[in-house]
C-alpha positions in Angstrom: -7.7 -14.1 8.7 -4.0 -12.6 8.3 -3.2 -9.3 8.4 -7.1 -8.6 9.3 -9.9 -7.9 7.1 -8.3 -5.3 5.5 -5.7 -8.1 3.1 -7.3 -6.7 0.1 -7.1 -3.3 -0.4 -4.2 -3.1 1.5 -2.5 -5.8 -2.0 -5.1 -3.4 -4.6 -3.9 0.3 -3.5 0.3 -1.7 -3.6 -1.0 -3.1 -7.6 -2.5 -0.2 -8.2 -0.3 2.3 -7.0 2.8 0.3 -8.3 1.2 0.6 -11.8 0.5 3.6 -11.7 3.9 5.8 -10.6 5.9 2.3 -12.6 4.3 3.7 -16.3 4.5 7.0 -15.3 7.8 7.1 -14.2 9.1 5.3 -17.2 7.5 7.6 -19.9 8.9 10.1 -18.2 12.7 9.1 -18.5 13.1 5.8 -19.8 16.9 6.0 -20.9 17.6 5.8 -17.2 17.8 2.0 -16.9 20.0 -0.3 -17.3 21.6 -0.9 -21.0 19.7 -4.5 -22.8 22.5 -5.5 -25.1 21.2 -4.3 -28.5 20.6 -0.4 -26.8 18.7 1.4 -24.5 15.6 1.2 -23.0 12.8 2.6 -25.6 9.8 4.6 -24.0 6.6 2.7 -24.0 3.4 3.4 -26.1 1.4 5.8 -25.8 -1.3 3.9 -26.5 -1.1 1.2 -23.3 0.7 3.8 -21.5 -2.1 5.9 -20.7 -4.9 2.9 -20.4 -2.3 1.5 -17.3 -2.0 4.7 -15.8 -5.7 5.0 -15.6 -6.4 2.0 -14.6 -3.5 1.7 -11.4 -5.0 5.1 -10.4 -8.8 4.0 -10.4 -7.9 0.7 -8.1 -6.0 3.2 -5.7 -8.5 5.1 -5.0 -10.8 3.0 -4.7 -8.9 1.1 -2.4 -8.3 3.8 -0.4 -11.6 4.6 0.0 -12.7 1.3 0.8 -9.8 1.3 3.9 -10.6 5.1 5.0 -14.8 4.4 5.1 
C-alpha cells in the first residue's frame, strides 16, 4: 500500500489538525487576511467554529493514538 498501512491515520491527523488550527486562527485574527471586494473578512460565528475546533481536535487525538499504538 502507498505509504504503508498508516495512510489513513496520517490523513486523519492532517485534516483534523488543519480543521482545528485553521478555524482557531480565523477566530483569533479574522481581519489579517486579504480584503474581499466588498469589505474585510468577518469573524466566523461561534456556533459553527466551536464544533469544528472540537471535531478537528478529536480527530487529531484519535489519529495520534492510532499511530502511537
